[in-house]
C-alpha positions as CSV (number, residue, x, y, z in Angstrom):
1,M,46.3,137.4,115.5
2,I,45.4,136.0,112.1
3,D,45.8,138.3,109.1
4,A,42.8,138.7,106.8
5,N,44.9,138.4,103.7
6,A,46.3,135.1,105.0
7,V,42.7,133.8,105.5
8,L,41.7,135.0,102.1
9,D,44.7,133.3,100.4
10,G,44.1,130.1,102.2
11,T,40.4,130.1,101.3
12,V,41.2,130.8,97.6
13,T,43.7,127.9,97.6
14,I,41.2,125.5,99.1
15,A,38.5,126.7,96.6
16,L,40.8,126.2,93.6
17,A,41.7,122.8,94.8
18,L,38.1,121.8,95.2
19,L,37.2,123.2,91.8
20,C,40.1,121.2,90.2
21,L,38.7,118.1,91.9
22,S,35.2,118.8,90.6
23,F,36.5,119.6,87.1
24,F,38.4,116.3,87.1
25,F,35.4,114.2,88.1
26,A,33.2,116.0,85.5
27,V,35.7,115.2,82.8
28,I,35.6,111.5,83.8
29,R,31.8,111.6,83.6
30,V,32.0,113.1,80.1
31,V,34.3,110.4,78.9
32,R,32.7,107.4,80.7
33,G,29.1,108.6,80.9
34,P,26.9,105.7,79.8
35,T,24.2,107.9,78.3
36,L,24.0,111.1,76.4
37,P,22.1,113.0,79.2
38,D,24.9,112.0,81.6
39,R,27.4,113.6,79.3
40,I,25.4,116.7,78.9
41,L,24.9,117.1,82.6
42,A,28.7,116.6,83.0
43,L,29.3,119.3,80.4
44,D,27.0,121.6,82.4
45,M,29.0,120.8,85.5
46,L,32.2,121.8,83.6
47,V,30.7,125.1,82.8
48,A,29.8,125.6,86.4
49,A,33.3,124.7,87.5
50,A,34.8,127.1,85.0
51,I,32.5,129.9,86.3
52,G,33.8,129.1,89.8
53,F,37.4,129.2,88.6
54,I,36.8,132.6,87.0
55,A,35.1,133.9,90.1
56,V,37.8,132.7,92.5
57,I,40.6,134.1,90.2
58,G,38.6,137.4,90.1
59,I,38.6,137.5,93.9
60,K,42.3,136.6,94.1
61,T,43.3,139.3,91.6
62,G,40.7,141.9,92.6
63,Y,39.6,142.6,89.0
64,A,35.9,143.1,88.7
65,L,36.0,142.3,85.0
66,Y,36.2,138.6,85.8
67,V,32.7,138.7,87.3
68,D,31.4,140.0,83.9
69,I,33.2,137.2,82.1
70,A,31.7,134.6,84.5
71,I,28.2,136.0,83.9
72,A,28.7,135.8,80.2
73,L,30.0,132.2,80.5
74,G,26.9,131.3,82.6
75,L,24.6,132.6,79.9
76,V,26.4,130.7,77.1
77,G,26.4,127.6,79.3
78,F,22.7,127.9,79.9
79,L,22.0,128.3,76.2
80,A,24.2,125.3,75.4
81,T,22.3,123.2,77.9
82,V,18.9,124.2,76.5
83,A,20.2,123.4,73.0
84,F,21.4,120.0,74.0
85,A,18.1,119.2,75.8
86,R,16.2,120.2,72.7
87,F,18.5,118.0,70.6
88,I,17.8,115.0,72.9
89,M,14.0,115.7,72.7
90,T,14.1,115.9,68.9
91,R,16.2,112.8,68.5
92,G,13.8,110.9,70.7
93,R,10.8,112.1,68.7
94,V,12.5,111.1,65.4
95,A,13.2,107.6,66.8
96,E,9.5,107.2,67.7
97,E,8.3,108.3,64.3
98,R,10.4,105.9,62.3
99,P,8.4,102.9,61.0
100,K,9.5,99.6,62.4
101,K,10.9,97.3,59.8
102,K,9.6,93.8,59.5
103,P,12.2,91.1,59.8
104,V,13.4,89.9,56.5
105,S,13.3,86.1,56.2
106,G,16.2,84.3,54.6
107,G,15.9,82.9,51.1
108,K,15.2,79.4,52.2
109,G,12.6,80.0,54.9
110,H,11.6,77.6,57.8
111,R,9.7,74.4,57.3
């Protein structure tokens, strides 16, 4: 017969391995991401992976305090994502409002 603690330990080990893998891929996307929204989405994924880590460690140790820490991190991560989205929207609006400069011709001109 399989012991419940053995199943829980195996599941926690698999969950931590998968979270490490997702954390690794998110870090790669933060570094390589071609655009700013890609990087922000990857940072949001890092926060989600960190919440998963904290939750799994809380299950492994049996401390309920880790759940409160994960909830607080989720709130902070949500606020950071909203702030980044607002920054992107503001930056795009500023780029649209700038007057376009006319090309400056060289001193000699064309004939």
